[in-house]
N, C-alpha and C positions, 0 to 999 in steps of 0.2 A: 505494499498500498505506500503509494505516496501521496506529501503534503505539499500542494503548489500554493506560495504568495508570494506577489511581487517579484517574480521569476527566480525565487528562491524553491528549489524542489528538494524536500527531506523526503528521507527513505525512512518511516516511520519504527520499520523491524530494526532498523541499524544505528538507534541513537543512544548516547550515552545513558546509562545507569545511574551515574552518579558524575554530575557537576559542580565544582568548587569554583567559588567568585572570591576575588581581591577587589573590592568595590574604591575604586580611587580616583582621584580628582575633585574629590566635591569643593574640597577648599578652594583650588587655584578655577573650577567652573565659577564660584563665587567671586571672586577676584578680578576677574577678566570683566562682571559686569559692575563691578564698583561695589559688591555688596560684602557684608559679613562672613565668612566662613561659615556658622550657623546655619544660612542660608542655603548653603550649599549642601549641607548634612540633610536639612528637611527636602530638599529637593532629590537627594538621593534617596530617600525612603518612598517617596513616589516611585520613584523606580524597581524599587525592592519591591512592592507591590506588583508592579507588571510582571516583573522576572518569575515571581513565585506564580502567579495567574498562569503565564504561558508554560513553564515547567509542568504546571498541573494539566493542562490543555492539553501536551504533546504525551504526556504518560512516562516523564522521567521521575524516578522513585525518589531518588537521594539529591537535594541540593544543599549547599553548605555555605556560608556569607561570613568572608572575614567583618566582622565589627567594628570590635574595640580589640585592640594587640595590648600587651604588659608594658609594651613600650608608652603607648597613647598617655599612660598618666603624666609622661614627662610636656604633656599639654599644655596651655595657659587653664587656669582653674576654671575661668569662666565657659572655657570650649569643651573643657570635661563635664562640668554640671551640664553642659548645653546638651551634650550626647546624650547624658542620662536622662534628662528630660525626654529630648528625641524619642530613645528606647522605651520609655513609660507609657509614652504619650502613643508610639505603636502598637503595644499591647492593647492599651486600652479601648482605643479603635476596632483593631483586626483580629482581634483573639478568635469573638466569637464566629466569625465568619469563617476563620480558618479551624476553628473546632467543627463549623457545619458542612464543610469538605473532607473530612474525615483527614485531616495533614495532622500531625505529631510534631512539635516544636521538642528540638533537643539543646542543649549547651555544651557544647565544647568551651572548656576555659574553669577557672575558677572563680565560685560568684561571691567568697568570703569579702574580697575586696571589693565588693559593689555597696555602695550607700543604701542602708535600708530600705527605704520605698522604692527604690529600683530593685534588689533582690528578692523583695516582697511580690512583686509584679510578675517579676520572670519565674520565679516558684509556682505561682498561679496556673501560668501559661502553659507549664510543664506539666502540672497537676492536673487540668483541664484535658488536654488532648493527651494523655498519656496512653490510653487505651488503641488510639486512630492508627491507621496502618495503609491509608491510600498513599500518602505519600511524608516522606522525614524532612524534615525544615531543620537543619542544622545551622545554630547563631552560634559563631565563634567569638565569645567574649568574654573581656580579660583573657585572653588565649594566648601564649607562647609556643612554638613547637619545642624549643631546648628547654621550655619549664615543664612540657609535656613529658619529653622523653627522661628527663631527670628524676622527675615523680615518679613515671616508671619503671627504674631502674630501682629508686629508692622500695618503690611495693615490695618487688621482686625480693629483692635484698632481703627485708621482713618477712615475706614467707618461706624463702629460703632455711632463713634461720630457726623459723616455727613449726618445719619439716610439712608446712601444707603445701609445698610442691618443693619435687628433686632439683638440683643444679643440673643435672642429665638431660632434665627434659624441657632445657630453657631452647627453643626456637623462635622464627618468626611468628607462626601461627601463638603461640603463649603469648610471645611480649607484645603481639596486636591487643590482645586480651586486655592489657593493661594501660591501655590509651582508651581515649575521651569516645574514639569512634570505635570501640567493640562492637562488634557482633554487625558492624555496613563493611559495604564493599569498599574501598577505597577508590577515590573519584579515578572517571575516565577521563576529566577534560577538566582542566583547570580556565578560568578565561579571569584575566587582570586589564583594566581598564587603565586609560592616561597614558598609554604607551610607557608605561615603566616595564622594566624587563628583571624584574628581581622576585622571590619568594617572599622577602621580609618577614623571613621566621614564621612560616606559615605550613600546618601539616607535612613537614620536612620528610617522616617515615611514609606517610602515606602517599606522599606523590611522588615517589622513585621509579613511577612507570606511567605516569597521567603522561598524556597532551598536552601540550601549552598554546594556549592562541594568548597573543596580546594586540590589544585593540588599542588604537590611539585616541578614540572621542574620552570624555571623561563620564564618570558613571552617571550625573544627571540625565547626560546626552543617550545613556547604553538605552537602546528601546528593544523593541522583539523581531524589528527586521535584521538588526545588528546580531543581534543571539543567534536567529534563526542562521546568519551569515556563518557565525562562528561552528553552529553545529553541524552546516554542511561542508565547512573548510574540515572538522570533524571526522567527518564521514568519508574523505577522498584517502586518508592517512591509512598506510598501512602499520596494524600495532605488532611487533613481533616479538615484544618482551625478554630481548636477547637472545632472540633464537634468529636462522635464518629466515 
């Protein structure tokens, strides 16, 4: 079955199962328009809504968005507070529709550092949608891949000490069970907006064999057509996973 829109033809039988996004360029988008950075972050939230809906429509099962990194705490406090307020506003306005569409919200990252008002809203959304399974909507929040890997190593070390696991049985499968993405397939495709070409401490273990697509548009300008073009490019690639 083929899907055709605006001269982009997608093979619906050959779509990625899991797409990850680095939503880059909100601040620069706003700056070019002479507006505060938070205006760009608000505009980026509207893009997020569109891409979640488009992914659901296409039947993509897992989507992961890099929303707030462990390094983002270094930003000015007014921007950090503004981002937390945008997060809360997004959950309050969208969680009922997300739940009605049987989408499950997962958080990748450590919630303990979030302000209580934001953490409460996130935990509410997780609890409300925990039994849904039509699509898995992952938000990387206070997330850093190096922190994730170090945490996994520490947990494995503790479990070896307490004889819960045998060190001889540590392999890639077992290690993956200690990551935030436990039980999920690794991303097939990573899309980063704004033209930057780096991972920025995002899913370093999980992206080992992912396809990368770097698009030049800023995240607020990323739309369904640009998304479809990235998916179309993905479908033309030959994924060998190290083999011939």
